LUMLOSE-872668 format. One record per residue: residue number from 0; residue in one letter; y, z, x of N, C-alpha, C in turn. Coordinates in Angstrom, 2 decimals. Last residue first. Layout:
N
NODE    nr   rest       n_v       n_w       n_u      ca_v      ca_w      ca_u       c_v       c_w       c_u
NODE   NUM      A         Y         Z         X         Y         Z         X         Y         Z         X
...
# end
This chain:
158
NODE    nr   rest       n_v       n_w       n_u      ca_v      ca_w      ca_u       c_v       c_w       c_u
NODE   157      D     12.03     40.00     -2.24     11.19     41.58     -2.66     10.63     41.96     -3.39
NODE   156      S     11.00     36.84     -1.45     11.35     37.11     -2.16     11.40     39.02     -1.87
NODE   155      A     12.69     35.34      1.75     11.39     36.29      1.79     11.77     36.72      0.18
NODE   154      I     14.50     32.34      0.62     14.10     33.45      1.38     13.03     33.99      0.94
NODE   153      V     15.02     28.89      0.87     14.33     29.71      0.24     14.65     30.68      1.34
NODE   152      V     16.18     25.42      0.26     16.39     26.90      1.23     16.21     27.86      0.08
NODE   151      L     15.08     22.95     -0.16     15.91     23.72     -0.95     15.35     24.97      0.15
NODE   150      Q     16.53     19.42      0.73     15.40     20.03      0.71     16.19     21.21     -0.06
NODE   149      F     18.22     17.21      0.81     17.49     16.90      0.03     16.52     17.79     -0.14
NODE   148      S     21.07     19.28      1.79     20.48     17.98      2.45     18.90     17.84      1.35
NODE   147      E     20.27     22.26     -0.42     20.77     21.49      0.72     20.05     20.56      1.80
NODE   146      V     20.45     24.45     -2.08     19.90     23.04     -2.15     20.61     23.14     -1.14
NODE   145      R     19.82     28.53     -2.47     20.85     27.31     -2.94     20.00     25.69     -2.08
NODE   144      T     17.92     29.95     -2.87     18.86     30.25     -3.26     20.11     29.32     -3.14
NODE   143      V     15.21     31.29     -4.37     15.52     29.78     -3.89     17.05     30.25     -3.87
NODE   142      R     12.47     33.04     -2.73     13.05     33.12     -3.90     14.27     32.15     -3.46
NODE   141      L      8.84     33.54     -2.70     10.31     33.32     -2.00     11.03     33.48     -3.20
NODE   140      R      5.89     34.31     -1.76      6.66     34.37     -2.79      7.50     34.94     -2.43
NODE   139      A      3.48     33.18     -0.10      4.07     33.88      0.05      5.12     33.50     -1.12
NODE   138      G      1.53     30.77      0.45      0.82     31.38     -0.41      1.98     32.86     -0.29
NODE   137      E      1.79     30.87      3.70      1.37     30.34      2.66      1.12     31.33      1.41
NODE   136      A      4.23     32.33      5.50      3.66     32.23      5.28      2.66     30.83      3.41
NODE   135      A      7.74     32.09      6.49      6.81     32.54      5.66      5.59     32.14      5.71
NODE   134      F      9.82     32.50      8.87      8.91     31.97      8.75      7.78     32.66      7.18
NODE   133      G     13.28     32.30      8.50     12.30     31.83      9.64     10.90     31.62      9.12
NODE   132      S     14.11     33.09      6.29     14.09     34.02      6.65     13.48     33.34      8.21
NODE   131      D     14.95     30.36      5.37     16.40     31.39      5.66     15.84     32.02      7.18
NODE   130      C     13.18     27.47      4.99     12.84     28.96      4.76     14.02     29.72      5.83
NODE   129      R     13.43     24.64      3.16     13.19     25.75      4.54     13.58     27.18      4.28
NODE   128      A     11.09     22.90      1.70     12.25     23.78      1.42     12.19     24.12      3.37
NODE   127      E     10.24     20.43     -0.73     10.44     20.39      0.73     11.27     21.46      0.59
NODE   126      Y      8.88     20.84     -3.85      9.76     20.13     -2.66      9.42     20.48     -1.97
NODE   125      R      6.77     19.92     -7.29      6.90     20.32     -5.35      7.61     20.08     -4.78
NODE   124      K      6.73     22.24     -9.93      6.86     20.64     -9.47      6.93     21.42     -7.70
NODE   123      G      6.12     24.93    -11.20      5.61     23.48    -11.60      5.20     22.32    -10.63
NODE   122      A      8.36     26.35    -10.56      8.29     25.48    -12.37      6.87     24.46    -12.35
NODE   121      V      7.75     24.67     -7.48      9.25     26.11     -8.04      8.80     24.75     -9.66
NODE   120      E      6.70     25.37     -4.65      6.16     24.76     -5.81      7.13     25.70     -6.68
NODE   119      V      6.91     24.04     -1.37      7.33     24.92     -2.39      7.18     24.51     -3.35
NODE   118      V      6.24     23.11      2.41      6.39     22.89      0.82      6.26     24.01     -0.37
NODE   117      G      8.17     23.69      5.06      7.21     23.67      4.37      7.61     23.45      3.22
NODE   116      T     10.10     25.11      7.93     10.44     23.87      6.96      8.86     23.72      6.05
NODE   115      P     10.09     26.72     10.63     10.77     27.21      8.93     10.92     26.34      7.78
NODE   114      A      7.69     27.10      8.30      8.15     27.50      9.85      9.26     26.20     10.49
NODE   113      L      5.58     27.79      6.06      7.28     27.58      6.10      7.45     27.82      7.99
NODE   112      T      2.78     27.24      4.59      2.98     27.96      6.40      4.97     26.79      6.39
NODE   111      T      2.31     25.53      1.57      2.00     25.83      2.59      3.26     26.39      3.74
NODE   110      L      3.70     26.64     -0.93      2.04     25.71     -0.84      1.74     25.36      0.69
NODE   109      A      4.89     29.20     -1.63      4.97     28.85     -0.25      3.42     28.10     -0.85
NODE   108      L      6.52     29.73     -4.38      5.61     29.78     -4.07      5.19     29.09     -3.17
NODE   107      A      9.92     31.10     -5.64      8.83     30.04     -5.43      7.59     30.22     -4.83
NODE   106      E     12.45     32.11     -8.87     11.31     32.41     -8.24      9.93     31.26     -6.79
NODE   105      R     15.38     30.42     -8.52     13.93     30.89     -9.08     13.14     31.63     -8.28
NODE   104      G     17.88     30.30     -7.85     17.64     31.67     -7.67     16.26     31.67     -8.82
NODE   103      V     17.95     26.81     -8.57     18.58     27.75     -7.63     18.24     29.66     -8.58
NODE   102      V     16.70     25.10    -10.15     16.03     25.73     -9.27     16.18     27.05     -8.49
NODE   101      A     18.54     23.54    -12.01     17.19     24.23    -12.43     16.57     25.61    -11.80
NODE   100      D     20.78     23.31     -9.99     20.71     23.68    -11.47     19.81     24.53    -11.74
NODE    99      A     19.42     20.99     -8.72     19.81     22.32     -7.78     19.84     23.23     -9.19
NODE    98      A     17.98     18.43     -9.17     17.31     19.65     -9.64     18.08     21.55     -9.57
NODE    97      D     19.60     16.99     -8.03     19.51     16.64     -9.21     18.79     18.04    -10.12
NODE    96      A     19.01     17.61     -5.93     20.26     17.50     -6.03     20.49     18.06     -7.51
NODE    95      V     16.59     16.71     -4.64     16.18     17.84     -5.19     18.20     18.10     -5.85
NODE    94      P     15.54     13.44     -6.76     16.25     14.13     -5.44     16.80     15.56     -6.15
NODE    93      P     11.99     13.74     -7.68     13.66     13.45     -8.06     14.04     14.47     -6.66
NODE    92      Q      9.51     11.88     -5.92      9.61     13.49     -6.06     11.72     13.22     -6.68
NODE    91      S      7.16      9.90     -7.78      8.26      9.83     -6.39      8.67     11.41     -6.74
NODE    90      T      4.49     10.51     -8.71      5.13      9.76     -9.23      6.51     10.60     -7.55
NODE    89      G      0.44      9.95     -8.40      1.83     10.97     -8.54      3.45      9.99     -8.32
NODE    88      D     -1.20      8.92     -8.21     -1.26      9.06     -9.65      0.12      9.48    -10.13
NODE    87      I     -3.13      6.44     -6.55     -2.03      7.18     -6.15     -1.48      7.82     -7.67
NODE    86      A     -6.98      6.31     -6.72     -5.37      5.96     -6.81     -4.49      6.84     -7.31
NODE    85      K     -9.79      5.45     -4.84     -8.73      6.03     -5.02     -7.28      5.71     -5.55
NODE    84      E    -11.14      2.92     -3.49    -11.09      3.64     -4.87    -10.10      4.14     -5.68
NODE    83      L     -9.82      0.23     -0.85    -10.15      1.72     -1.46    -10.10      2.31     -3.39
NODE    82      F    -12.19     -1.36      0.51    -11.39     -1.22     -0.48    -11.04      0.02     -0.74
NODE    81      M    -13.93     -1.25      2.47    -13.02     -1.76      2.67    -12.01     -1.67      1.89
NODE    80      R    -16.26     -0.25      2.12    -15.83      0.89      2.87    -14.26      0.01      2.89
NODE    79      R    -16.92     -1.55     -0.40    -16.95     -0.55     -0.35    -15.91      0.23      0.19
NODE    78      G    -18.33     -3.96      1.09    -16.76     -4.32     -0.28    -16.64     -2.60      0.52
NODE    77      I    -20.47     -3.01      2.25    -19.33     -3.38      2.96    -18.29     -3.26      2.30
NODE    76      R    -22.06     -2.96     -0.42    -21.92     -1.91      0.65    -21.16     -2.06      1.96
NODE    75      T    -20.31     -5.15     -2.95    -21.04     -4.74     -1.59    -21.16     -3.34     -1.30
NODE    74      R    -18.68     -4.97     -4.75    -19.60     -4.43     -4.80    -20.94     -3.94     -4.20
NODE    73      P    -15.91     -6.02     -3.01    -15.99     -4.88     -3.47    -17.01     -4.31     -4.15
NODE    72      L    -17.12     -8.57     -3.25    -17.00     -8.26     -2.71    -16.95     -6.70     -2.64
NODE    71      I    -16.77     -9.83     -5.82    -17.68     -9.45     -5.72    -17.67     -8.46     -4.57
NODE    70      R    -14.21     -9.51     -6.62    -14.54    -10.25     -7.88    -16.59     -8.74     -6.97
NODE    69      F    -12.56    -10.45     -4.79    -11.52     -9.54     -5.40    -13.04     -9.31     -6.24
NODE    68      E    -14.11    -12.25     -3.01    -13.29    -11.49     -2.40    -12.72    -10.31     -3.09
NODE    67      L    -14.81    -14.22     -5.10    -15.66    -13.63     -4.32    -14.64    -12.34     -3.43
NODE    66      Y    -11.93    -15.27     -5.66    -13.48    -14.86     -6.84    -13.69    -13.88     -6.20
NODE    65      L    -11.53    -15.79     -4.03    -10.11    -15.39     -4.75    -11.28    -14.45     -4.77
NODE    64      L    -12.33    -17.98     -3.02    -12.77    -17.41     -2.33    -11.97    -16.27     -3.08
NODE    63      L    -12.36    -19.82     -5.37    -13.94    -19.23     -5.00    -13.76    -18.42     -4.76
NODE    62      T     -9.79    -20.69     -5.18    -10.18    -19.92     -6.60    -11.54    -19.69     -6.28
NODE    61      V    -10.29    -22.32     -3.10     -9.18    -21.10     -2.81     -9.53    -20.17     -4.23
NODE    60      A    -11.97    -24.35     -3.91    -12.49    -23.56     -2.99    -11.56    -22.10     -2.99
NODE    59      A    -10.14    -25.61     -5.41    -11.24    -24.45     -5.90    -11.92    -24.05     -5.34
NODE    58      V     -8.24    -26.54     -4.32     -7.67    -25.58     -4.79     -9.28    -24.49     -5.34
NODE    57      A     -9.34    -28.34     -2.44     -9.18    -26.94     -1.76     -8.63    -25.66     -2.86
NODE    56      V    -10.39    -30.05     -3.97    -11.45    -29.23     -3.39    -10.86    -28.39     -2.35
NODE    55      L     -8.13    -31.29     -5.12     -9.29    -30.79     -6.00    -10.13    -29.43     -5.34
NODE    54      L     -7.22    -32.53     -3.05     -6.60    -31.18     -3.37     -7.09    -30.55     -3.94
NODE    53      A     -9.49    -34.27     -2.58     -9.15    -32.82     -1.17     -7.96    -32.04     -2.09
NODE    52      L     -7.86    -35.49     -4.11     -9.96    -34.98     -4.31    -10.14    -33.77     -3.51
NODE    51      A     -6.39    -37.04     -3.88     -6.16    -36.00     -5.05     -7.76    -35.16     -4.71
NODE    50      G     -6.67    -38.16     -1.36     -6.24    -36.88     -1.39     -5.66    -35.68     -2.43
NODE    49      G     -8.24    -40.18     -2.20     -8.98    -39.11     -1.41     -8.17    -37.85     -1.34
NODE    48      M     -6.86    -41.60     -4.24     -8.12    -40.90     -4.45     -8.79    -39.77     -3.53
NODE    47      Q     -4.28    -42.27     -2.22     -4.49    -41.19     -3.34     -5.96    -40.54     -4.33
NODE    46      G     -5.80    -42.31      1.08     -5.38    -42.53     -0.07     -4.91    -41.64     -1.06
NODE    45      H     -7.00    -41.29      3.15     -8.21    -41.56      2.19     -6.89    -42.19      0.97
NODE    44      T     -4.61    -40.66      5.17     -6.16    -41.48      5.50     -6.66    -42.02      4.79
NODE    43      M     -2.94    -38.87      3.55     -3.04    -40.41      4.49     -3.70    -41.10      4.85
NODE    42      F     -4.50    -37.53      1.82     -3.34    -38.38      1.19     -3.35    -39.62      2.26
NODE    41      A     -5.48    -35.24      4.05     -6.44    -37.06      3.16     -6.24    -37.95      2.48
NODE    40      V     -3.42    -34.43      5.28     -4.23    -35.47      6.49     -4.89    -36.54      5.32
NODE    39      I     -2.70    -33.44      3.15     -1.54    -33.80      3.75     -2.69    -35.40      4.46
NODE    38      V     -5.15    -31.55      3.18     -4.25    -32.42      1.67     -3.78    -33.69      2.34
NODE    37      G     -5.06    -29.93      5.56     -5.91    -31.06      5.23     -5.81    -32.01      3.93
NODE    36      A     -2.04    -28.70      5.28     -1.91    -29.56      6.14     -3.54    -31.11      6.17
NODE    35      L     -2.99    -26.68      3.16     -2.24    -28.22      2.87     -2.01    -29.14      4.01
NODE    34      L     -4.81    -25.60      4.93     -5.25    -26.22      3.61     -4.37    -27.31      3.09
NODE    33      S     -2.59    -24.49      6.72     -4.18    -25.55      6.94     -4.74    -25.84      5.92
NODE    32      L     -1.27    -22.73      4.84     -0.49    -24.25      5.92     -1.65    -24.82      6.20
NODE    31      G     -3.28    -20.99      4.42     -2.11    -21.84      3.33     -1.67    -23.05      4.09
NODE    30      G     -3.38    -20.20      7.08     -4.89    -20.55      5.90     -4.07    -22.09      4.82
NODE    29      A     -0.74    -18.69      7.46     -1.46    -20.08      8.38     -2.79    -20.72      7.48
NODE    28      I     -0.58    -16.83      5.46      0.55    -18.41      5.49     -0.95    -18.83      6.63
NODE    27      G     -2.79    -15.61      6.20     -3.06    -16.10      4.57     -1.87    -17.10      4.66
NODE    26      L     -1.76    -14.66      8.50     -3.03    -15.37      8.12     -3.12    -16.00      7.08
NODE    25      I      0.20    -13.17      7.72      0.24    -13.81      8.80     -0.43    -15.03      8.84
NODE    24      A      0.27    -10.77      6.16      0.16    -11.97      5.46      0.81    -12.85      6.74
NODE    23      G     -0.11     -8.70      6.51      0.87     -8.75      7.22      1.10    -10.47      6.75
NODE    22      P     -3.63     -6.87      7.32     -2.84     -6.64      6.98     -1.35     -7.81      7.31
NODE    21      V     -7.13     -8.15      7.46     -5.66     -7.82      8.63     -4.58     -7.93      7.67
NODE    20      V     -8.79     -8.54      5.58     -9.08     -7.03      6.51     -7.79     -7.01      7.35
NODE    19      I     -7.59    -10.65      3.79     -7.72     -9.15      3.52     -8.27     -8.22      4.48
NODE    18      E     -7.46    -12.72      5.90     -6.98    -12.09      5.43     -6.31    -10.83      4.38
NODE    17      F     -9.49    -14.07      6.00     -9.40    -12.54      6.68     -8.15    -12.31      6.68
NODE    16      S    -10.16    -15.89      3.99    -10.62    -14.18      4.10    -10.41    -13.06      4.60
NODE    15      L     -8.02    -17.65      5.57     -7.17    -17.00      4.53     -8.42    -15.58      3.75
NODE    14      L     -9.09    -18.58      7.63     -8.21    -17.56      7.37     -7.15    -16.71      6.18
NODE    13      V    -10.90    -19.92      6.04    -11.75    -18.45      7.23    -10.41    -17.67      7.26
NODE    12      L     -9.89    -21.50      4.75    -10.69    -20.47      4.02    -10.62    -19.53      5.35
NODE    11      G     -8.63    -22.46      7.32     -7.85    -22.12      6.29     -8.68    -21.55      5.33
NODE    10      V    -11.42    -24.15      8.18     -9.74    -23.36      9.33     -9.24    -22.28      8.05
NODE     9      A    -11.49    -25.62      6.29    -12.96    -24.27      7.34    -11.45    -23.29      7.69
NODE     8      F     -9.54    -27.63      6.30    -10.31    -26.65      5.11    -11.06    -25.28      5.54
NODE     7      L    -10.11    -28.62      9.17     -8.72    -28.18      8.53     -8.94    -27.18      7.31
NODE     6      T    -12.34    -30.43      9.08    -12.00    -28.82     10.11    -11.01    -27.51      9.08
NODE     5      I    -12.11    -32.18      6.70    -13.06    -30.90      6.82    -12.46    -29.24      7.78
NODE     4      V     -9.94    -33.22      8.06    -10.01    -32.40      6.75    -10.51    -31.53      6.77
NODE     3      T    -11.68    -34.30     10.38    -10.00    -33.64     10.57    -10.07    -32.79      8.82
NODE     2      N    -13.51    -35.61      9.78    -13.68    -34.28     10.18    -12.61    -33.55     10.47
NODE     1      D    -13.17    -36.87      6.18    -13.18    -36.94      7.70    -13.28    -35.50      8.45
NODE     0      M    -14.45    -37.70      3.22    -13.37    -37.23      4.17    -14.01    -36.47      5.41
# end
């Protein structure tokens, strides 16, 4: 293989390896196109055997690169800084309008300060809320009066 093919392969692999650090897929697409260009140049300059060999080398190199990035790198000190270890185990919040009948009139606990908006807990579930009383401290007992525009409306409980 000549220098052009080797250069295109090297640039492609470097761009693909940087894709893991820089989000957006631009570097990954550019790296893939560089590898493809290297294979095409190999076919044009070295015929079918040279092109087939270049294609085989490209596939093997990308496979090795992916293995290194996703199996080996996360176990290194640098890799532990790059990869997230915590998983998001929550679910999306159901629309408040669906839960209106179940929460109106119930007692709520302020999980954050409501000045006038914040987060409350009703029957073990978290909801965004607005306090009609204006301000409610964290930990305050509140009562749900109605549901409006994707949030609960609460007042201070007596």
